[in-house]
C-alpha positions in Angstrom: 21.4 -10.6 10.9 18.8 -7.6 11.6 19.2 -4.5 13.9 17.2 -1.9 15.2 18.1 1.5 13.5 15.5 4.1 14.4 12.4 4.2 16.5 9.7 7.1 16.1 7.2 7.4 18.9 3.6 8.6 18.2 3.9 9.0 14.4 -0.1 9.8 14.6 -2.4 10.6 17.2 -4.5 7.6 16.5 -4.1 4.4 14.4 -2.4 4.2 11.2 -4.1 2.3 8.4 -2.0 2.9 5.3 1.5 3.6 4.2 3.7 4.0 1.1 7.2 4.5 0.2 8.5 7.0 -2.6 11.7 8.2 -3.9 12.2 11.7 -5.3 15.2 12.6 -7.5 16.1 16.3 -7.2 16.4 18.4 -10.1 19.8 19.2 -11.4 20.9 22.7 -11.5 22.7 24.4 -14.5 26.1 25.5 -13.2 27.9 27.6 -15.8 30.9 28.6 -14.0 33.4 27.7 -16.4 35.0 25.0 -14.3 33.6 21.5 -15.5 34.6 19.6 -12.6 33.1 22.0 -10.0 29.8 21.9 -12.2 29.8 18.2 -12.0 30.3 17.9 -8.4 27.5 20.4 -7.8 25.2 18.5 -10.1 25.9 15.2 -8.5 25.1 16.7 -4.8 21.8 18.2 -6.4 20.9 14.8 -7.8 20.8 12.9 -4.4 17.4 11.4 -4.2 15.0 11.9 -1.3 13.2 9.1 0.5 9.5 9.9 1.5 7.4 7.7 3.8 3.7 8.4 3.6 1.3 7.3 6.3 -2.5 7.7 6.4 -4.5 7.0 9.7 -7.8 7.2 11.7 -6.9 10.8 12.7 -7.9 11.8 9.1 -4.4 12.8 8.3 -1.9 11.9 5.7 1.4 12.5 6.9 4.8 12.8 4.7 8.1 11.8 6.4 11.6 12.4 5.1 14.0 9.7 5.8 17.3 11.5 6.3 20.5 10.5 8.2 18.6 7.3 9.3 15.9 9.2 11.0 12.4 10.1 10.0 11.5 13.9 9.9 7.9 15.2 9.5 7.9 17.2 6.2 4.0 17.7 5.9 0.9 17.1 7.6 -1.9 17.0 5.0 -5.4 18.0 6.1 -8.5 17.6 4.1 -10.0 14.2 4.7 -12.9 14.2 7.2 -12.8 10.4 7.9 -10.0 7.7 8.3 -7.5 7.5 5.4 -7.9 4.0 3.8 -5.2 3.8 1.3 -2.1 6.0 0.2 0.1 5.4 -2.9 3.0 7.4 -4.3 3.5 8.1 -8.2 6.4 6.4 -9.7 8.5 9.5 -10.1 7.9 10.3 -6.4 6.3 13.6 -6.9 2.6 12.9 -6.3 0.8 11.0 -3.5 -2.9 9.7 -3.7 -5.0 9.1 -0.8 -8.4 7.6 -0.4 -10.6 7.7 2.6 -13.9 6.6 4.4 -15.4 10.0 3.4 -15.7 8.8 -0.2 -12.9 11.0 -1.5 -9.7 10.8 -3.1 -6.9 13.5 -2.8 -3.9 14.1 -4.8 -1.0 15.9 -3.2 2.3 17.4 -4.3 4.9 15.9 -2.1 7.3 18.6 -2.5 5.2 21.3 -1.6 2.6 19.6 0.3 -0.2 21.2 -1.5 -3.5 19.4 -2.7 -3.4 19.3 -6.5 -6.8 17.9 -7.0 -9.8 15.9 -5.4 -12.3 13.4 -6.4 -15.7 12.9 -4.8 -17.6 9.7 -5.2 -20.5 7.7 -3.7 -20.2 5.8 -0.3 -17.3 3.1 -0.5 -16.7 3.8 -4.4 -13.1 4.2 -3.4 -10.8 1.9 -1.5 -7.3 0.8 -2.2 -5.5 3.1 -4.9 -2.7 2.8 -7.1 -0.7 4.8 -9.8 -0.4 3.6 -13.4 3.3 3.0 -14.4 3.4 6.3 -16.4 1.7 8.1 -13.7 -1.2 9.5 -15.8 -3.9 7.5 -13.9 -5.0 6.3 -10.5 -7.0 3.0 -10.2 -9.3 2.1 -7.3 -11.7 -0.6 -6.6 -15.1 -0.3 -5.1 -17.9 -2.1 -3.2 -19.7 -2.7 -6.4 -16.8 -4.7 -8.0 -15.9 -2.1 -10.4 -12.4 -0.7 -11.0 -12.2 3.0 -12.0 -9.2 4.7 -13.6 -9.0 8.4 -13.0 -7.0 11.0 -14.9 -4.2 12.6 -12.7 -4.3 15.6 -14.8 -8.3 16.2 -14.9 -9.3 14.2 -11.8 -12.1 12.7 -13.8 -13.0 9.1 -14.5 -11.7 7.8 -17.7 -12.3 4.0 -17.7 -14.1 1.4 -16.0 -13.4 -2.2 -15.7 -16.1 -4.5 -14.4 -15.4 -7.4 -12.4 -19.1 -8.3 -12.2 -18.2 -9.5 -8.8 -18.0 -8.4 -5.1 -16.3 -5.7 -3.2 -12.7 -5.2 -4.6 -10.5 -5.1 -1.6 -7.2 -5.0 -3.4 -5.7 -3.8 -6.6 -2.5 -3.7 -8.6 -1.1 -2.3 -11.8 1.5 -4.2 -13.6 4.9 -2.5 -14.1 4.7 -2.9 -17.7 1.4 -1.1 -17.7 -0.4 -4.1 -19.5 -2.5 -5.5 -16.9 -4.6 -4.5 -13.8 -5.3 -7.2 -11.2 -7.9 -7.0 -8.4 -8.9 -9.1 -5.4 -12.3 -9.3 -4.0 -13.9 -10.2 -0.7 -15.1 -13.7 -2.0 -11.5 -14.7 -2.9 -11.9 -14.2 -6.7 -9.1 -12.5 -8.5 -9.5 -10.8 -11.9 -6.8 -9.8 -14.3 -7.7 -7.2 -17.1 -6.0 -6.3 -20.2 -5.7 -2.5 -20.1 -5.3 -1.7 -23.9 -8.5 -3.7 -24.6 -10.4 -3.2 -21.6 -11.3 -6.8 -21.5 -11.0 -9.4 -18.8 -8.3 -11.8 -19.4 -8.4 -14.1 -16.6 -10.4 -15.1 -13.5 -8.6 -17.0 -11.0 -10.4 -18.9 -8.2 -7.5 -20.2 -6.1 -8.5 -18.8 -2.8 -11.7 -19.2 -1.1 -11.6 -16.2 1.4 -11.0 -12.5 0.9 -7.9 -11.2 -0.9 -6.3 -8.7 1.3 -3.4 -7.9 -1.0 -1.9 -8.7 -4.2 1.1 -7.5 -6.3 3.0 -7.9 -9.7 6.7 -9.0 -9.9 8.9 -6.3 -11.2 8.9 -8.0 -14.5 5.2 -8.3 -14.7 5.4 -12.2 -15.2 4.1 -13.2 -11.8 1.0 -12.1 -9.8 1.3 -12.7 -5.9 -1.8 -12.9 -3.9 -2.6 -13.0 -0.1 -5.7 -14.3 1.6 -7.5 -14.6 4.6 -7.2 -18.5 4.1 -3.7 -18.3 5.3 -2.0 -18.9 2.0 -0.1 -17.2 -0.8 -0.1 -18.1 -4.4 2.1 -17.2 -7.1 0.4 -17.1 -10.6 1.9 -17.1 -14.1 0.1 -13.9 -15.5 0.1 -14.9 -19.2 -0.8 -18.5 -18.7 -2.9 -17.8 -15.4 -1.4 -21.0 -14.0 -0.5 -21.4 -10.4 3.2 -21.8 -10.1 3.4 -21.9 -6.3 1.3 -22.1 -3.2 3.2 -20.9 0.0 2.1 -21.5 3.6 3.8 -20.6 6.7 1.6 -18.2 8.6 -0.7 -19.4 11.2 -3.5 -16.9 10.5 -4.8 -14.4 7.8 -2.2 -13.2 5.2 -2.8 -9.5 5.0 -0.2 -7.9 2.9 2.4 -8.9 0.3 5.0 -7.0 -1.7 7.9 -7.8 -4.1 11.4 -6.8 -3.7 12.7 -4.4 -6.4 14.8 -7.0 -7.9 12.2 -9.6 -7.9 14.3 -12.2 -6.1 12.3 -12.0 -2.8 8.8 -11.0 -1.4 7.7 -10.2 2.0 4.3 -11.0 3.7 2.5 -9.7 6.8 -0.1 -11.7 8.9 -2.5 -11.5 11.7 -0.3 -14.1 13.4 1.8 -11.1 14.3 4.7 -11.9 11.9 6.4 -10.7 9.0 8.0 -13.4 6.7 10.7 -12.9 4.0 10.6 -15.4 1.2 12.9 -16.3 -1.8 11.1 -16.5 -5.1 13.3 -19.2 -6.5 12.9 -21.6 -3.9 9.6 -20.6 -2.5 10.9 -20.8 0.9 10.8 -18.7 3.9 14.2 -17.3 4.8 13.6 -15.1 7.7 10.7 -14.1 10.2 10.3 -10.8 12.1 8.7 -11.7 15.5 9.1 -8.1 16.7 5.3 -7.2 16.3 2.9 -7.7 19.2 -0.4 -7.7 16.9 -1.6 -8.3 13.5 0.7 -7.0 10.6 -1.6 -5.3 8.1 0.8 -3.8 5.6 4.2 -4.3 4.1 6.0 -2.1 1.5 9.4 -2.1 -0.1 11.6 1.1 -0.9 11.3 1.6 -4.5 14.9 0.9 -5.1 16.5 -0.6 -2.1 16.0 -3.8 0.0 14.2 -1.8 2.5 10.7 -2.5 4.0 7.7 -0.8 5.7 5.5 -2.8 8.0 2.6 -2.0 10.0 0.4 -3.6 12.7 -2.6 -3.3 15.2 -0.8 -2.2 18.5 0.3 0.9 20.6 3.7 1.1 19.0 6.3 3.5 17.8 7.9 3.7 14.3 11.1 1.7 14.2 13.7 1.3 11.4 15.8 -1.9 11.2 18.8 -3.0 9.1 19.3 -6.3 7.3 22.6 -8.1 7.1 23.9 -5.9 4.4 23.3 -2.6 6.5 20.3 -1.6 4.3 17.4 -0.1 6.5 14.0 -1.9 7.1 11.5 0.5 8.1 8.8 -0.6 10.4 5.9 1.7 10.7 4.0 1.0 14.0 1.6 3.2 15.7 -1.6 3.4 17.9 -4.2 0.7 18.2 -4.8 -0.3 14.5 -2.1 -0.5 12.0 0.2 1.2 9.7 0.9 1.0 6.1 -1.5 -0.8 3.9 -3.1 -1.7 6.9 -6.8 -1.9 7.8 -7.2 -4.3 10.6 -11.1 -3.9 11.1 -11.8 -1.8 8.2 -12.6 -4.6 5.8 -15.5 -5.3 3.6 -17.7 -6.6 6.5 -16.6 -3.7 8.7 -17.7 -1.2 6.0 -21.2 -1.6 6.8 -20.7 -1.0 10.5 -18.4 1.9 9.7 -21.2 3.5 7.6 -23.7 2.9 10.4 -21.7 4.6 13.1 -21.0 7.4 10.6 -24.8 8.0 10.0 -25.3 7.8 13.8 -23.0 10.6 14.3 -19.8 8.7 15.5 -17.8 8.6 12.3 -14.7 7.5 14.4 -16.3 4.7 16.2 -15.3 1.3 14.6 -15.4 -2.1 15.9 -14.2 -5.7 15.1 -16.3 -8.9 14.9 -15.0 -9.6 18.2 -16.2 -6.3 20.0 -19.2 -5.5 17.7 -22.3 -5.4 20.0 -24.9 -4.4 17.1 -25.9 -7.9 16.4 -24.7 -7.3 12.9 -23.8 -10.6 10.8 -20.1 -10.5 10.4 
């Protein structure tokens, strides 16, 4: 049912913490040669879209990969961050990429040229996961204070703030219809805001542990959440009702993503598996067991049934196909993770990262199991 398509060794020199997948439609050219048929053929050829895979890692780099002929080719190596890249996101039109870093900065990049278009500097840990608004006019990000800031893509300035009055915002999502922003905190609280009114609509307390990931369904009717408690929950956004609780992973659920058609979603876990779920039945229909360590991120291709995953291991980049022949892209590299991946860079690890940063060792990170500082994890 699933087959290996491609494997890319050493995608980064060090661990990959985040990734995204975007699609850029090429601009049509005006061909006035008097031959209508030839003109149509030329335009059709120019309109072939380009798939970009974006990865950010511990090596402070953002890399742009072009998926062509079932192979990945490095298109750009984006330099500018001075510490590990926490999160990357691609605009809905596929033209821009946003990256946030432990250096407390956000960079916005032009994917076609590889040039930085703007940068945003903030206070320590005031940027974490980033996401574009559906119209690509804004980028949102959570922070350690629990506030969600909306930055203008055009001016690179803060335009609006949503205050959860809670704890560290680990995960964030913008609804596809542009009406809502959802956030997940380290204490398991989920908040849903109405963007137009700037008001808090719902506070959901279905989880008791950190919300590592959340996402809206393509029709914006459902919100899917993933938590360290090992469970996922589906909420009716309008009424804030739980419509399903899904279990099956043996450990933390670290990342979730809906398929573009909304019929399925995937989950990655620290139990080293990736599971594919059917929304209608709320049942797991397939489990990937290829990973050798924690899977910290999953992302779908914007238009196809294709998937990126990432995990904490010394692994190459691989591409797989499902039973329909559509590629599933598995990003794997270095010791930590790939994709929306942050195996040790969690809320609790931030204090340690800041401590090592100040001691002159910005790239020295540890996990609760290996920490020798005596810090209360």
